[in-house]
C-alpha positions as CSV (number, residue, x, y, z in Angstrom):
1,M,97.5,115.6,92.4
2,R,97.1,112.3,92.3
3,D,98.5,112.1,89.0
4,L,101.0,114.1,89.9
5,M,102.4,111.4,93.1
6,L,102.0,109.0,91.0
7,I,104.5,110.0,88.3
8,A,106.9,110.7,91.4
9,L,105.8,107.1,92.1
10,Y,106.7,105.7,89.3
11,A,109.7,107.6,88.9
12,L,111.1,106.9,92.4
13,L,111.1,103.6,91.4
14,G,113.0,103.9,88.8
15,A,115.8,105.8,90.0
16,M,116.0,103.9,93.0
17,M,116.8,100.8,90.9
18,A,119.6,102.5,88.6
19,G,120.8,103.6,91.8
20,L,120.8,99.5,93.7
21,L,122.7,99.2,90.5
22,G,125.0,101.3,91.0
23,T,125.7,100.9,94.4
24,V,126.7,97.2,93.4
25,A,129.2,98.1,90.8
26,L,130.8,100.7,92.9
27,R,131.5,98.3,95.3
28,V,132.2,95.4,92.4
29,L,135.5,98.5,91.2
30,R,135.6,99.7,94.2
31,H,139.5,97.9,93.7
32,R,139.8,100.2,90.3
33,S,140.8,103.1,89.9
34,V,138.9,106.5,90.9
35,A,138.3,107.6,87.2
36,V,136.0,104.3,87.1
37,S,134.4,105.1,90.7
38,L,132.9,108.8,88.5
39,A,131.9,107.3,85.9
40,V,129.5,104.5,87.8
41,V,128.6,107.5,89.8
42,A,127.7,109.8,86.4
43,A,126.1,105.8,84.6
44,V,123.5,106.2,87.8
45,A,122.6,109.7,88.0
46,V,121.7,109.6,84.3
47,G,120.1,105.8,84.2
48,A,118.2,107.1,87.5
49,M,116.6,109.7,85.1
50,L,116.5,107.4,82.1
51,A,114.7,105.4,84.3
52,G,112.4,107.5,86.1
53,T,111.2,108.9,82.3
54,L,110.2,106.2,81.5
55,A,108.5,104.0,83.7
56,V,106.3,107.6,83.2
57,A,106.5,106.9,80.1
58,W,105.1,103.1,80.7
59,A,102.9,104.5,83.1
60,M,101.3,108.0,81.0
61,F,100.4,105.9,78.0
62,L,103.1,108.6,76.2
63,S,103.0,107.9,72.1
64,P,106.6,106.0,70.6
65,H,107.7,109.3,69.0
66,D,107.4,111.1,72.6
67,L,109.0,108.6,74.0
68,A,111.8,108.2,71.1
69,V,111.7,112.2,71.4
70,V,112.9,111.6,75.4
71,T,114.9,108.5,74.8
72,T,117.3,110.3,72.8
73,V,117.5,113.8,75.0
74,V,118.8,111.2,78.3
75,A,121.2,110.0,75.7
76,M,122.9,112.9,74.5
77,A,122.6,113.5,78.2
78,A,124.1,110.6,79.4
79,A,127.0,110.4,77.5
80,V,128.0,114.1,77.3
81,S,128.1,113.8,81.4
82,L,130.3,110.5,80.7
83,A,132.5,112.4,79.1
84,T,132.7,114.9,81.9
85,A,133.0,111.9,84.5
86,L,136.1,110.6,82.6
87,L,137.9,113.9,82.1
88,L,137.6,114.3,85.6
89,G,138.4,111.3,86.6
90,R,141.8,111.8,84.4
91,Q,142.9,114.3,85.6
92,V,142.7,113.1,89.6
93,V,144.0,109.9,88.4
94,R,147.0,112.7,87.3
95,R,146.9,114.2,90.4
96,C,147.7,111.8,92.3
97,R,149.8,109.7,90.3
98,E,151.9,112.8,91.3
99,L,151.9,113.3,94.7
100,V,152.2,108.9,94.6
101,T,155.6,110.0,92.8
102,A,156.2,112.9,94.9
103,A,155.7,110.7,97.7
104,R,157.6,107.9,96.6
105,G,160.2,110.6,96.2
106,F,159.8,111.6,100.1
107,G,160.6,107.9,101.5
108,E,163.4,108.1,99.5
109,R,165.5,110.9,99.2
110,G,163.8,112.2,102.7
111,T,162.7,114.9,101.7
112,F,159.2,116.2,99.7
113,T,158.7,118.1,96.9
114,A,155.2,119.6,96.1
115,P,154.2,118.6,92.6
116,P,154.0,121.8,90.2
117,E,150.5,121.5,89.0
118,P,147.4,122.9,90.6
119,A,145.2,120.0,92.7
120,P,142.3,119.5,93.9
121,A,142.3,121.1,97.1
122,E,142.4,117.5,99.3
123,F,145.3,116.9,97.4
124,A,146.4,120.4,98.0
125,A,146.2,119.8,101.5
126,L,147.9,116.2,102.0
127,S,150.6,117.5,99.8
128,G,151.2,120.7,102.3
129,E,150.8,118.6,105.3
130,L,153.4,115.9,103.3
131,A,155.5,119.1,102.9
132,R,155.3,120.4,106.4
133,T,155.7,116.9,107.6
134,S,159.2,116.8,105.4
135,D,160.6,120.1,107.3
136,R,160.1,118.6,110.7
137,L,161.9,115.8,109.9
138,A,165.0,117.6,107.9
139,A,164.7,119.8,111.4
140,S,164.3,116.2,113.8
141,R,168.1,114.7,111.4
142,E,169.6,117.9,111.8
143,R,168.8,117.4,115.7
144,E,170.3,113.3,115.8
145,R,173.5,114.4,113.6
146,A,173.9,117.1,116.3
147,L,173.3,115.5,119.3
148,E,174.7,112.4,118.1
149,T,178.4,114.9,117.1
150,S,177.5,115.6,120.3
151,R,177.6,113.1,121.9
152,R,181.5,111.3,120.1
153,E,183.0,114.5,121.6
154,L,181.6,113.5,125.0
155,V,183.2,110.1,124.9
156,A,186.1,111.5,123.8
157,W,187.0,114.1,126.6
158,I,185.3,112.0,128.8
159,S,187.8,109.0,127.8
160,H,190.5,111.9,128.5
161,D,189.7,113.6,131.3
162,L,189.4,110.4,132.6
163,R,192.3,109.2,131.8
164,T,194.4,111.4,132.8
165,P,193.7,112.1,136.4
166,L,193.7,107.9,136.5
167,A,197.4,108.1,135.0
168,G,198.0,110.7,137.7
169,L,196.9,108.4,140.3
170,R,198.1,105.5,139.9
171,A,201.6,107.3,139.9
172,M,201.3,109.1,143.2
173,S,200.2,105.2,144.4
174,E,203.1,103.7,143.3
175,A,205.8,106.7,144.6
176,L,203.8,106.5,147.8
177,E,204.1,102.8,147.4
178,D,207.9,102.2,146.8
179,G,208.6,105.4,149.5
180,L,209.9,108.3,146.5
181,A,207.3,110.2,147.5
182,E,209.3,112.8,149.1
183,D,206.4,114.9,150.4
184,P,203.7,111.8,151.5
185,A,201.5,114.7,152.4
186,R,201.2,117.1,149.3
187,Y,200.7,113.3,147.2
188,H,197.9,112.6,149.3
189,R,196.2,116.0,149.2
190,Q,196.3,116.2,145.1
191,M,195.3,112.2,145.2
192,R,192.1,113.6,147.5
193,T,191.8,116.3,144.9
194,E,192.1,113.9,141.7
195,V,189.3,111.9,143.8
196,D,187.4,114.8,144.3
197,R,187.5,115.6,140.2
198,L,186.2,112.2,139.4
199,N,183.4,111.9,141.9
200,A,182.5,115.6,140.0
201,M,182.5,114.3,136.8
202,V,181.0,110.8,138.0
203,G,177.9,112.4,138.9
204,D,177.4,114.7,136.3
205,L,177.3,111.7,134.4
206,F,174.6,110.2,136.5
207,E,172.3,113.3,136.5
208,L,172.7,113.3,132.6
209,S,171.8,110.2,132.0
210,R,168.6,110.7,134.1
211,I,167.8,113.6,132.4
212,H,168.5,111.8,128.9
213,A,166.4,109.0,129.9
214,G,163.1,111.0,131.3
215,A,164.0,109.9,134.5
216,L,164.6,112.7,136.9
217,T,162.5,112.7,139.5
218,L,161.3,116.1,140.8
219,T,160.3,117.2,144.2
220,R,158.2,120.2,143.6
221,T,157.9,122.8,146.9
222,R,157.0,126.7,147.2
223,M,160.2,128.5,148.2
224,S,161.4,131.2,147.5
225,L,164.0,132.8,145.2
226,Y,165.6,134.7,147.5
227,D,166.6,131.7,149.6
228,L,167.1,130.2,146.7
229,V,170.2,132.6,145.4
230,G,171.0,132.8,148.9
231,E,171.8,129.1,148.7
232,A,173.9,128.9,145.8
233,L,175.8,131.8,146.6
234,A,177.2,130.5,149.9
235,G,178.0,127.4,147.9
236,A,179.9,129.4,145.9
237,D,181.6,132.0,147.6
238,A,185.3,129.9,148.5
239,L,185.2,129.7,144.1
240,A,185.0,133.2,143.8
241,R,187.2,134.1,146.4
242,Q,190.0,132.2,145.4
243,R,189.6,133.6,142.1
244,G,189.2,136.6,143.1
245,V,185.7,136.8,141.7
246,H,182.9,139.4,143.3
247,L,179.9,137.8,143.5
248,A,176.9,140.0,143.4
249,G,173.1,138.8,144.6
250,D,172.1,140.5,147.5
251,N,168.6,142.6,145.9
252,V,167.4,139.0,144.4
253,P,163.0,140.3,145.2
254,P,161.5,136.6,147.4
255,L,159.5,135.6,144.3
256,P,157.7,132.5,145.2
257,I,158.4,129.5,142.8
258,E,157.5,126.0,142.9
259,A,160.2,123.6,142.3
260,D,162.5,121.1,143.2
261,G,164.8,122.8,145.4
262,R,168.0,120.5,145.1
263,E,168.0,120.5,141.5
264,L,167.5,124.0,141.3
265,T,170.0,125.1,143.4
266,R,173.2,122.8,141.4
267,A,171.7,124.5,138.2
268,L,172.2,127.3,139.2
269,S,175.2,126.3,141.2
270,N,176.2,124.9,137.9
271,L,176.4,128.5,136.2
272,L,177.5,130.4,138.9
273,V,180.8,127.9,139.0
274,N,180.9,128.5,134.9
275,A,180.6,132.2,135.6
276,I,183.6,132.2,137.5
277,H,185.6,129.9,136.0
278,H,184.6,132.3,132.9
279,T,185.2,136.1,134.8
280,P,188.4,137.2,134.9
281,A,190.2,138.5,138.7
282,D,189.1,141.5,139.9
283,G,185.2,140.7,137.6
284,T,182.0,140.4,138.7
285,V,179.2,137.5,138.4
286,A,176.2,139.5,139.3
287,I,172.8,136.4,139.6
288,A,169.6,138.9,139.3
289,A,165.5,137.8,139.5
290,E,162.3,139.2,137.4
291,R,159.0,138.8,137.4
292,R,158.3,138.4,133.4
293,A,154.0,137.5,132.9
294,A,153.2,134.2,134.4
295,S,157.2,133.5,134.7
296,V,159.3,134.2,137.0
297,V,163.3,134.2,135.2
298,L,166.2,134.1,137.1
299,S,170.1,135.5,135.5
300,V,173.8,135.3,135.6
301,T,175.7,137.4,134.1
302,D,179.9,137.9,134.0
303,A,182.6,139.0,132.7
304,C,183.7,136.7,130.0
305,G,184.0,138.6,127.0
306,G,181.0,137.2,125.3
307,I,180.8,134.1,123.3
308,P,180.3,133.9,119.4
309,D,177.6,134.3,117.8
310,E,178.3,131.4,116.2
311,D,178.4,129.5,119.5
312,L,175.8,130.8,121.0
313,S,173.6,127.7,119.8
314,R,175.3,124.9,121.5
315,V,176.3,126.7,124.9
316,F,173.6,124.1,125.8
317,D,175.3,121.0,123.9
318,T,176.4,118.0,125.7
319,G,180.1,117.9,125.8
320,W,180.0,121.4,124.8
321,R,183.1,123.7,126.8
322,G,183.4,126.7,124.0
323,T,187.3,125.6,123.6
324,P,189.4,122.5,121.9
325,A,191.6,122.0,125.1
326,R,191.0,118.0,126.4
327,T,192.5,119.0,129.7
328,P,190.8,118.5,133.3
329,P,190.1,121.9,134.4
330,S,188.4,122.4,130.8
331,G,185.6,120.4,132.6
332,A,183.9,117.6,130.3
333,G,181.1,119.8,129.4
334,L,178.6,118.7,131.6
335,G,177.1,121.1,133.5
336,L,175.1,123.5,130.9
337,A,173.5,120.4,129.4
338,I,172.3,119.9,133.5
339,V,171.1,123.2,133.5
340,R,168.9,122.5,130.3
341,G,167.4,119.8,131.4
342,I,166.8,120.1,134.8
343,A,165.2,123.9,133.9
344,E,163.1,121.6,131.2
345,A,162.1,119.2,133.4
346,H,160.7,122.0,135.2
347,A,158.9,123.7,132.4
348,G,160.9,126.3,132.1
349,R,164.0,127.2,129.7
350,A,167.6,128.0,130.3
351,D,168.8,130.6,127.5
352,V,171.7,132.9,126.8
353,R,173.0,136.1,125.4
354,N,176.1,138.6,124.9
355,V,175.8,141.6,127.0
356,T,178.3,144.2,127.7
357,G,181.6,143.0,128.7
358,G,180.4,139.1,129.2
359,C,177.3,137.3,128.6
360,R,173.7,136.0,130.7
361,F,172.4,132.9,131.4
362,E,168.6,132.4,132.0
363,L,166.7,130.2,133.6
364,T,162.7,130.8,132.3
365,L,160.6,128.9,134.9
366,P,156.8,129.0,136.0
367,A,155.7,130.9,138.6
368,A,153.8,130.0,141.2
369,H,149.8,131.1,141.6
């Protein structure tokens, strides 16, 4: 038992010396290739075994022949271990260089293509994460391009929509100033209409800027959808009567929600006004509400005839109007963008889909507990 403990002690001391030397070598070579580090690790393993063996042989007074035999065996093991470590290191370095080349292409072209050769699990995981990051960046760039296009269209449309009523106001004011207006009261009414239109446009721009800047502050209160829908219907009733459109929304259940009543009423009113403008005379605009799991869904259904499938994804984009017309009655294309912004500010979403004879806009909001 005592001899066994001495052998273990001598072997431990020899292995510790080899390990200490290996640690120093790894620290000195830490900036070199991973193949060098793997060779050092293999050398430490074999060196520890050799040092322990020599220490035990010296302590046990082995014969020179036995010592030569042991040393030869260890030397052969060392050669095989070093060769294996260098081969593995070259493979790891090659895979690493392939990954670096692919990552360089990621930085230059903006897309990442994983190396075709199989790689260790860690490199494969890194390659997969870079591929997913590339996909997310590509989607982000696509959204940015779409947003930039939307902004350019919005600037063009807003410039036109502002220029037209301003030119009309200037002409009417000059006619009144020069005494050329045959019916000054009619001019005054028309000027008031144009001012109201400009005021609504500026209000929409201000609301949209708050939404995009994340400065839309909500004052949440517990309310009933029945009351909310009632207020929105009352506000849109005059426009519906003027255009001969029927409003239906008497059977909305009193589902409770916690929301900003002012902002949500604005969103619902925008949907109703949009639906009334696109519904022919004697058509019906219906508003409904239902509970779906932990959400409440408000829907506005019109009789517009439907939206082309290729345009459904753009309906809530800033500046989208569904028509190339650039006349003031077509609006600035801000109403539905504001609807989406208000819904997202309430941790909800806005959707649209075609139904028989028209389309249905839906606001999905968290239900109150």
